[in-house]
TILOLO-105812 format. One record per residue (C-alpha): residue in three letters; x, y, z. Coordinates in steps of 0.02 Angstrom, whole numbers. Layout:
REM residues N
ATOM residu   east  north     up
ATOM    Ala      X      Y      Z
...
END
This chain:
REM residues 505
ATOM residu   east  north     up
ATOM    Met   6083   4851   5556
ATOM    Glu   6147   4971   5682
ATOM    Ala   6016   4948   5804
ATOM    His   6042   4749   5791
ATOM    Lys   6250   4809   5842
ATOM    Glu   6206   4887   5969
ATOM    Glu   6075   4754   6057
ATOM    Val   6218   4611   6002
ATOM    Ala   6343   4707   6110
ATOM    Gln   6246   4732   6237
ATOM    Ile   6204   4528   6250
ATOM    Ala   6384   4513   6204
ATOM    Ala   6428   4627   6392
ATOM    Gln   6316   4524   6478
ATOM    Val   6385   4376   6425
ATOM    Arg   6563   4415   6475
ATOM    Ala   6484   4466   6659
ATOM    Phe   6398   4318   6687
ATOM    Gln   6558   4242   6631
ATOM    Arg   6655   4343   6743
ATOM    Ser   6538   4305   6897
ATOM    Ser   6544   4110   6840
ATOM    Thr   6335   4133   6837
ATOM    Pro   6248   4007   6749
ATOM    Phe   6118   4080   6632
ATOM    Arg   5979   4043   6519
ATOM    Ile   5915   4110   6333
ATOM    Tyr   5761   4193   6346
ATOM    His   5669   4212   6185
ATOM    Gly   5491   4277   6267
ATOM    Ser   5397   4136   6171
ATOM    Thr   5398   3972   6159
ATOM    Leu   5320   3809   6060
ATOM    Ser   5401   3679   6163
ATOM    Thr   5296   3585   6283
ATOM    Arg   5446   3574   6403
ATOM    Asp   5415   3702   6570
ATOM    Ser   5513   3846   6581
ATOM    Val   5642   3839   6731
ATOM    Arg   5708   4013   6675
ATOM    Lys   5729   4164   6826
ATOM    Arg   5749   4329   6803
ATOM    Asn   5915   4358   6873
ATOM    Glu   5972   4212   6754
ATOM    Ile   5944   4251   6584
ATOM    Ile   6003   4341   6416
ATOM    Asp   5840   4427   6344
ATOM    Thr   5856   4413   6155
ATOM    Ser   5670   4456   6146
ATOM    Arg   5708   4602   6084
ATOM    Leu   5774   4529   5929
ATOM    Asn   5639   4511   5833
ATOM    His   5665   4584   5665
ATOM    Val   5692   4538   5479
ATOM    Leu   5821   4665   5425
ATOM    Gln   5874   4645   5249
ATOM    Phe   5845   4556   5079
ATOM    Asn   5949   4527   4950
ATOM    Lys   5863   4475   4799
ATOM    Gln   5999   4451   4691
ATOM    Glu   6031   4309   4795
ATOM    Lys   5879   4270   4858
ATOM    Thr   5942   4270   5038
ATOM    Val   5889   4375   5210
ATOM    Leu   5959   4432   5369
ATOM    Val   5837   4400   5504
ATOM    Glu   5858   4411   5675
ATOM    Pro   5777   4235   5783
ATOM    Asn   5626   4287   5854
ATOM    Val   5533   4317   5721
ATOM    Pro   5401   4236   5712
ATOM    Met   5355   4133   5548
ATOM    Asp   5184   4229   5490
ATOM    Ala   5291   4400   5505
ATOM    Leu   5419   4314   5428
ATOM    Val   5292   4253   5277
ATOM    Asp   5229   4435   5251
ATOM    Ala   5400   4499   5270
ATOM    Thr   5466   4391   5107
ATOM    Leu   5292   4395   5016
ATOM    Arg   5318   4589   5019
ATOM    Glu   5474   4545   4900
ATOM    Gly   5403   4432   4786
ATOM    Leu   5488   4265   4895
ATOM    Leu   5456   4132   5024
ATOM    Pro   5558   4051   5129
ATOM    Lys   5596   3856   5081
ATOM    Val   5534   3768   5244
ATOM    Val   5394   3867   5332
ATOM    Met   5345   3790   5506
ATOM    Glu   5140   3750   5509
ATOM    Leu   5122   3832   5679
ATOM    Pro   5145   4044   5638
ATOM    Asn   5234   4080   5822
ATOM    Ile   5370   3966   5785
ATOM    Thr   5523   4069   5770
ATOM    Val   5669   4081   5667
ATOM    Gly   5786   4039   5800
ATOM    Gly   5669   3909   5873
ATOM    Gly   5652   3825   5701
ATOM    Phe   5862   3832   5678
ATOM    Ala   5901   3786   5857
ATOM    Gly   5765   3646   5870
ATOM    Thr   5699   3502   5768
ATOM    Ser   5557   3571   5617
ATOM    Gly   5514   3520   5471
ATOM    Glu   5343   3552   5392
ATOM    Ser   5272   3510   5188
ATOM    Ser   5436   3560   5087
ATOM    Ser   5551   3473   5187
ATOM    Phe   5533   3320   5068
ATOM    Arg   5649   3431   4960
ATOM    Tyr   5738   3527   5055
ATOM    Gly   5754   3436   5236
ATOM    Leu   5750   3506   5402
ATOM    Phe   5716   3686   5421
ATOM    Asp   5898   3719   5480
ATOM    Arg   5933   3669   5316
ATOM    Ser   5895   3829   5233
ATOM    Val   6004   3923   5340
ATOM    Gln   6161   3983   5264
ATOM    Gly   6225   4073   5405
ATOM    Ile   6231   4114   5586
ATOM    Glu   6267   4262   5697
ATOM    Val   6330   4192   5883
ATOM    Val   6375   4278   6043
ATOM    Leu   6497   4155   6128
ATOM    Gly   6498   4103   6303
ATOM    Asn   6629   4221   6327
ATOM    Gly   6553   4360   6231
ATOM    Glu   6643   4372   6058
ATOM    Val   6542   4399   5926
ATOM    Val   6571   4259   5770
ATOM    Trp   6488   4220   5597
ATOM    Ala   6474   4049   5560
ATOM    Thr   6437   3957   5408
ATOM    Gly   6430   3791   5320
ATOM    Asp   6558   3861   5215
ATOM    Arg   6722   3723   5216
ATOM    Glu   6846   3876   5210
ATOM    Asn   6745   3971   5400
ATOM    Pro   6838   3947   5537
ATOM    His   6690   3893   5631
ATOM    Arg   6602   3759   5521
ATOM    Asp   6593   3650   5674
ATOM    Leu   6492   3786   5757
ATOM    Phe   6358   3814   5621
ATOM    Phe   6331   3636   5603
ATOM    Ala   6309   3589   5797
ATOM    Cys   6208   3721   5825
ATOM    Ala   6049   3667   5702
ATOM    Gly   5945   3551   5826
ATOM    Ser   6064   3593   6012
ATOM    Cys   5896   3692   6094
ATOM    Gly   6023   3834   6116
ATOM    Ser   6173   3747   6214
ATOM    Leu   6325   3793   6119
ATOM    Gly   6301   4015   6095
ATOM    Val   6166   4134   6082
ATOM    Val   6101   4134   5903
ATOM    Thr   6076   4336   5890
ATOM    Leu   6043   4333   5677
ATOM    Leu   6015   4205   5532
ATOM    Lys   6046   4235   5354
ATOM    Met   5918   4129   5247
ATOM    Lys   5905   4052   5079
ATOM    Leu   5730   4107   4984
ATOM    Ile   5635   4024   4830
ATOM    Asp   5514   4127   4693
ATOM    Ala   5324   4173   4769
ATOM    Lys   5159   4121   4703
ATOM    Pro   5002   4177   4795
ATOM    Tyr   4913   4014   4792
ATOM    Val   4938   3824   4832
ATOM    Glu   4833   3706   4738
ATOM    Leu   4809   3548   4845
ATOM    Glu   4791   3373   4787
ATOM    Tyr   4687   3268   4927
ATOM    Arg   4733   3061   4890
ATOM    Ala   4653   2949   4976
ATOM    Ile   4732   2811   5058
ATOM    Gly   4683   2657   5131
ATOM    Ser   4845   2594   5240
ATOM    Val   5000   2632   5301
ATOM    Asn   5095   2548   5160
ATOM    Glu   4988   2617   5028
ATOM    Ala   5032   2796   5095
ATOM    Val   5230   2760   5088
ATOM    Asp   5201   2730   4903
ATOM    Val   5099   2882   4881
ATOM    Leu   5244   2974   4947
ATOM    Gln   5375   2887   4846
ATOM    Glu   5281   2928   4695
ATOM    Val   5254   3096   4698
ATOM    Glu   5411   3155   4812
ATOM    His   5517   3111   4647
ATOM    Asp   5390   3233   4530
ATOM    Pro   5473   3407   4514
ATOM    Ser   5300   3490   4491
ATOM    Val   5283   3466   4670
ATOM    Asp   5305   3582   4825
ATOM    Tyr   5236   3510   4955
ATOM    Ile   5206   3345   5048
ATOM    Asp   5095   3275   5221
ATOM    Gly   4977   3170   5250
ATOM    Ile   4844   3124   5384
ATOM    Leu   4808   2961   5456
ATOM    Tyr   4638   2940   5515
ATOM    Ser   4655   2746   5557
ATOM    Met   4769   2613   5497
ATOM    Asp   4668   2582   5346
ATOM    Ser   4592   2763   5322
ATOM    Gly   4698   2920   5270
ATOM    Val   4735   3066   5145
ATOM    Ile   4919   3125   5046
ATOM    Met   4896   3299   5007
ATOM    Val   5023   3361   4870
ATOM    Gly   5033   3551   4836
ATOM    Arg   5099   3654   4700
ATOM    Leu   5134   3866   4686
ATOM    Gln   5029   3924   4578
ATOM    Ala   4997   4061   4495
ATOM    Ala   4820   4084   4486
ATOM    Pro   4669   3988   4600
ATOM    Ile   4557   3848   4514
ATOM    Pro   4394   3957   4470
ATOM    Gly   4272   3925   4606
ATOM    Arg   4396   3812   4735
ATOM    Ile   4464   3933   4838
ATOM    Gln   4452   3868   5029
ATOM    Cys   4535   3944   5166
ATOM    Phe   4578   3912   5352
ATOM    Asp   4590   4088   5443
ATOM    Lys   4437   4132   5505
ATOM    Ala   4290   4053   5637
ATOM    Ser   4208   4033   5489
ATOM    Asp   4328   3894   5409
ATOM    Pro   4351   3734   5442
ATOM    Trp   4463   3673   5536
ATOM    Phe   4610   3602   5406
ATOM    Tyr   4609   3419   5473
ATOM    Leu   4407   3425   5492
ATOM    His   4407   3497   5312
ATOM    Ala   4525   3368   5249
ATOM    Glu   4434   3213   5316
ATOM    Gln   4267   3280   5252
ATOM    Ile   4320   3264   5081
ATOM    Leu   4392   3101   5113
ATOM    Lys   4212   3035   5134
ATOM    His   4135   3112   5007
ATOM    Thr   4301   3044   4888
ATOM    Lys   4213   2887   4775
ATOM    Asp   4317   2744   4718
ATOM    Gly   4389   2779   4575
ATOM    Glu   4367   2967   4572
ATOM    Lys   4506   3077   4538
ATOM    Pro   4582   3154   4684
ATOM    Tyr   4501   3314   4721
ATOM    Lys   4592   3461   4715
ATOM    Glu   4574   3672   4789
ATOM    Ser   4683   3841   4796
ATOM    Ile   4721   3899   4944
ATOM    Pro   4805   4055   4981
ATOM    Val   5008   4042   5025
ATOM    Lys   4993   4100   5198
ATOM    Ser   4843   4011   5227
ATOM    Tyr   4910   3858   5162
ATOM    Phe   5045   3866   5278
ATOM    Phe   4966   3895   5433
ATOM    Arg   4833   3787   5416
ATOM    Tyr   4837   3678   5559
ATOM    Asp   4837   3847   5695
ATOM    Arg   4675   3823   5726
ATOM    Gly   4666   3694   5823
ATOM    Val   4857   3655   5833
ATOM    Phe   4813   3511   5722
ATOM    Trp   4684   3404   5809
ATOM    Gly   4774   3471   5987
ATOM    Gly   4603   3597   6018
ATOM    Ala   4483   3419   6003
ATOM    Ile   4576   3379   6189
ATOM    Ala   4505   3539   6282
ATOM    Phe   4342   3520   6212
ATOM    Asn   4365   3326   6281
ATOM    Tyr   4423   3410   6445
ATOM    Phe   4281   3512   6478
ATOM    Val   4136   3396   6424
ATOM    Thr   4116   3511   6274
ATOM    Pro   4012   3475   6125
ATOM    Phe   4138   3469   5961
ATOM    Asn   4032   3532   5835
ATOM    Asp   4044   3686   5723
ATOM    Phe   3946   3792   5818
ATOM    Thr   4071   3787   5969
ATOM    Arg   4215   3785   5886
ATOM    Arg   4160   3945   5803
ATOM    Leu   4116   4014   5966
ATOM    Leu   4265   3971   6048
ATOM    Asp   4364   4020   5912
ATOM    Pro   4490   4166   5994
ATOM    Tyr   4551   4027   6100
ATOM    Met   4572   3878   5962
ATOM    Tyr   4762   3967   5902
ATOM    Ser   4919   3896   5933
ATOM    Arg   4974   4060   6024
ATOM    Thr   4831   4050   6146
ATOM    Met   4829   3877   6145
ATOM    Ile   4996   3843   6219
ATOM    His   5001   3971   6321
ATOM    Ala   4842   3889   6419
ATOM    Leu   4923   3710   6405
ATOM    His   5072   3767   6501
ATOM    Arg   4979   3870   6623
ATOM    Ser   4826   3743   6653
ATOM    Gly   4978   3594   6697
ATOM    Ile   4898   3469   6577
ATOM    Ser   5068   3478   6479
ATOM    Ser   5123   3368   6630
ATOM    Gln   4989   3246   6524
ATOM    Ala   5009   3248   6354
ATOM    Ile   5104   3188   6214
ATOM    Ile   5152   3305   6102
ATOM    Gln   5309   3225   6017
ATOM    Asp   5366   3200   5831
ATOM    Leu   5452   3065   5800
ATOM    Gly   5536   3021   5621
ATOM    Val   5574   2823   5561
ATOM    Pro   5623   2774   5376
ATOM    Tyr   5482   2735   5267
ATOM    Glu   5504   2532   5276
ATOM    Ser   5466   2541   5468
ATOM    Ala   5333   2652   5474
ATOM    Glu   5189   2535   5462
ATOM    Ala   5261   2427   5606
ATOM    Phe   5292   2595   5707
ATOM    Ile   5111   2674   5692
ATOM    Lys   5029   2488   5692
ATOM    Trp   5133   2479   5875
ATOM    Thr   5081   2662   5924
ATOM    Asp   4892   2623   5879
ATOM    Glu   4901   2450   5996
ATOM    Lys   4989   2541   6137
ATOM    Thr   4889   2713   6167
ATOM    Gly   4735   2717   6009
ATOM    Phe   4792   2905   5964
ATOM    Trp   4723   2961   5797
ATOM    Pro   4744   3051   5693
ATOM    Leu   4929   3036   5646
ATOM    Trp   5026   3167   5534
ATOM    Leu   5155   3125   5405
ATOM    Cys   5273   3231   5343
ATOM    Pro   5415   3132   5223
ATOM    Val   5592   3246   5265
ATOM    Lys   5756   3235   5182
ATOM    Pro   5913   3188   5287
ATOM    Pro   6074   3284   5279
ATOM    Pro   6238   3227   5199
ATOM    Arg   6331   3161   5337
ATOM    Asp   6465   3302   5333
ATOM    Glu   6329   3433   5356
ATOM    Cys   6221   3339   5491
ATOM    Ser   6149   3458   5649
ATOM    Phe   6175   3394   5831
ATOM    Ser   5980   3286   5823
ATOM    Thr   5993   3220   5679
ATOM    Ala   6194   3150   5681
ATOM    Asn   6134   2996   5699
ATOM    Val   6022   2975   5553
ATOM    Asp   6065   2867   5399
ATOM    Ser   6103   2996   5238
ATOM    Glu   6045   2884   5130
ATOM    Lys   5848   2854   5191
ATOM    Met   5717   2975   5195
ATOM    Leu   5641   2993   5367
ATOM    Leu   5431   2988   5388
ATOM    Asp   5376   3130   5539
ATOM    Ile   5269   3061   5638
ATOM    Gly   5175   3166   5732
ATOM    Ile   5078   3111   5892
ATOM    Trp   4957   3230   6003
ATOM    Gly   4858   3143   6131
ATOM    Met   4852   3138   6319
ATOM    Gly   4955   3017   6416
ATOM    Pro   4911   2913   6592
ATOM    Lys   4870   3018   6732
ATOM    Asp   4983   2918   6849
ATOM    Ser   5157   2992   6850
ATOM    Arg   5245   2839   6828
ATOM    Lys   5136   2755   6694
ATOM    Phe   5153   2919   6584
ATOM    Ile   5381   2924   6609
ATOM    Ala   5360   2729   6557
ATOM    Leu   5253   2786   6389
ATOM    Asn   5354   2915   6333
ATOM    Arg   5522   2786   6355
ATOM    Glu   5426   2648   6273
ATOM    Phe   5403   2771   6125
ATOM    Glu   5590   2826   6107
ATOM    Ala   5654   2630   6147
ATOM    Lys   5552   2595   5994
ATOM    Val   5593   2746   5888
ATOM    Ala   5771   2706   5915
ATOM    Glu   5754   2510   5877
ATOM    Leu   5691   2559   5728
ATOM    Gly   5804   2685   5669
ATOM    Gly   5720   2841   5711
ATOM    Ile   5740   2996   5798
ATOM    Lys   5645   3118   5906
ATOM    Cys   5620   3295   5902
ATOM    Leu   5679   3370   6042
ATOM    Tyr   5581   3520   6077
ATOM    Ala   5489   3407   6174
ATOM    His   5535   3311   6329
ATOM    Ala   5670   3164   6337
ATOM    Tyr   5627   3033   6444
ATOM    Tyr   5810   2954   6421
ATOM    Thr   5937   2925   6568
ATOM    Glu   6089   3028   6537
ATOM    Asp   6176   2861   6470
ATOM    Glu   6037   2843   6351
ATOM    Phe   6047   3007   6290
ATOM    Trp   6233   2991   6249
ATOM    Arg   6213   2814   6166
ATOM    Ile   6125   2897   6039
ATOM    Tyr   6207   3085   6023
ATOM    Asn   6396   3113   6030
ATOM    Glu   6445   3151   6196
ATOM    Lys   6627   3168   6157
ATOM    Glu   6621   3300   6003
ATOM    Tyr   6477   3395   6079
ATOM    Thr   6555   3389   6242
ATOM    Gly   6737   3462   6140
ATOM    Leu   6632   3601   6062
ATOM    Arg   6564   3672   6239
ATOM    Arg   6749   3698   6285
ATOM    Lys   6809   3755   6116
ATOM    Tyr   6654   3911   6114
ATOM    His   6651   3927   6308
ATOM    Ala   6469   3858   6324
ATOM    Asp   6510   3787   6506
ATOM    Ser   6367   3932   6567
ATOM    Leu   6261   3886   6466
ATOM    Pro   6145   3710   6526
ATOM    Ser   6184   3576   6402
ATOM    Ile   6068   3497   6288
ATOM    Phe   6009   3354   6403
ATOM    Asp   6015   3480   6585
ATOM    Lys   5873   3551   6461
ATOM    Val   5788   3404   6395
ATOM    Lys   5808   3307   6521
ATOM    Val   5656   3282   6672
ATOM    Asp   5636   3163   6831
ATOM    Leu   5619   3008   6785
ATOM    Gln   5557   2980   6976
ATOM    Gly   5643   2796   6992
ATOM    Val   5556   2742   6827
ATOM    Ala   5738   2722   6769
ATOM    Gly   5893   2778   6827
ATOM    Pro   5966   2809   7012
ATOM    Lys   5797   2811   7116
ATOM    Ser   5737   2983   7156
ATOM    Leu   5778   3050   7324
ATOM    Gln   5619   3082   7418
ATOM    Arg   5589   3225   7503
ATOM    Gln   5450   3260   7659
ATOM    Glu   5313   3344   7527
ATOM    Thr   5267   3523   7610
ATOM    Trp   5095   3596   7629
ATOM    Gly   5120   3724   7493
ATOM    Gln   5179   3570   7378
ATOM    Trp   5034   3446   7434
ATOM    Thr   4902   3617   7396
ATOM    Ser   4990   3623   7227
ATOM    Arg   4982   3447   7162
ATOM    Asn   4813   3420   7223
ATOM    Phe   4739   3567   7164
ATOM    Trp   4828   3549   6978
ATOM    Gly   4769   3383   7002
ATOM    Thr   4586   3420   7006
ATOM    Trp   4486   3423   6871
ATOM    Pro   4452   3529   6799
ATOM    Leu   4531   3689   6916
ATOM    Gly   4686   3670   6824
ATOM    Gly   4617   3688   6647
ATOM    Leu   4524   3831   6695
ATOM    Tyr   4641   3923   6791
ATOM    Gly   4737   3893   6599
ATOM    Val   4594   3962   6505
ATOM    Ala   4578   4108   6631
ATOM    Ser   4772   4157   6608
ATOM    Ala   4758   4133   6408
ATOM    Thr   4600   4244   6422
ATOM    Lys   4719   4389   6521
ATOM    Gly   4873   4341   6376
ATOM    Leu   4730   4399   6239
ATOM    Leu   4686   4567   6323
ATOM    Val   4856   4612   6406
ATOM    Glu   5022   4551   6353
ATOM    Ser   5072   4445   6488
ATOM    Asp   5233   4316   6506
ATOM    Phe   5214   4147   6577
ATOM    Leu   5408   4094   6558
ATOM    Leu   5486   4193   6670
ATOM    Arg   5489   4156   6872
ATOM    Lys   5434   4272   6954
END
């Protein structure tokens, strides 16, 4: 803990220096799973990348003190050694504890525990004036308002330097049951049935079309099903969504649901290889056959750490629609049908999420009905190449979700105008907290998630004369396959030598 305290003291001193000089700054974590572009500059950052340690367990309380830049795979390894597990484990191993808390993150145990931030009991925060405080959800804690507002506010209220997390008892395997479904309504019916079963620990689903999908029900188990152990870690292992589809194809009407045992860590990160089904987009981009042989051959490039690096470096992220959009169960069929008509994107991920109590909402869930379960619908696909059409399509998604009483996860770009954004979120309360906790030197959450709407909505963009360098850059990234090749080259370098694609030189 002494090394942690020294690191936090240095961060607090740097924050005070920025405050004295009225220098706006951003927080640099050293990694990202956000699809937003980085705008950090080296001389205007608070570097928290060294806060990457699991510090202290309390096995009696089943809690752990963990620094924010610990990735999910390292957290799972550390907790398993103690016979424990996090309540919610995000599905990609490089999502960090701080990212899960400051973003809007859920997974297949969220039907029971809610979003990842609901498993956090307390946070250490360096305020914008350099003061270090401990905030919890306890009613007697003087910083209770900060604790709930920091969750889902993208690091815009202070620098979180330590988190206290609640854990559960571990078991080595997840027994996964695959239930075939033939419609969105049937999927919702199955979800509502199994989420009330106390023996169930994990639930999610995949829709391959409007009339074909699978709901997967997981239970922690001490021993595997003999002869039915399946992993998803090695090049020779199948991609999880393709494996589930094969089970679905071979399931006959009237048969009992198929069951198999998955080592618990392999289950948690089952979507890592191929990043759900986003990896198939890369094969399509490079006009490469998509089969067992090519997936195995290109396996080193198919993990989330490498693919996110390539996505940012290639410029392809400007065309990618990667969103998690939550809607109430009763709106799920209407939203999925609308999504199919607008985009034709398949598969879609389904993940039920328990909402927080009304007085314990995070920033990003403040407009959610606390009485209704949300269905998170994960969407991956390539949007229009024309930037204005791309913006317009994303805005249509946002408007549809709002119409249906849902929410959008803010790890991705937001295409709202400022007025639209603050009609969804409580600007008065948020601005008051920024003043109270001296956060004016940090970018606001709207500043972090907004994009240039290019006149599609809001004020018209200022038309500036394009420079020769800008023209060259635009044509380079827009010419197939130059951007993609550059992204692959950069990711290859990242595999061989640790490199940094987040900071501007």
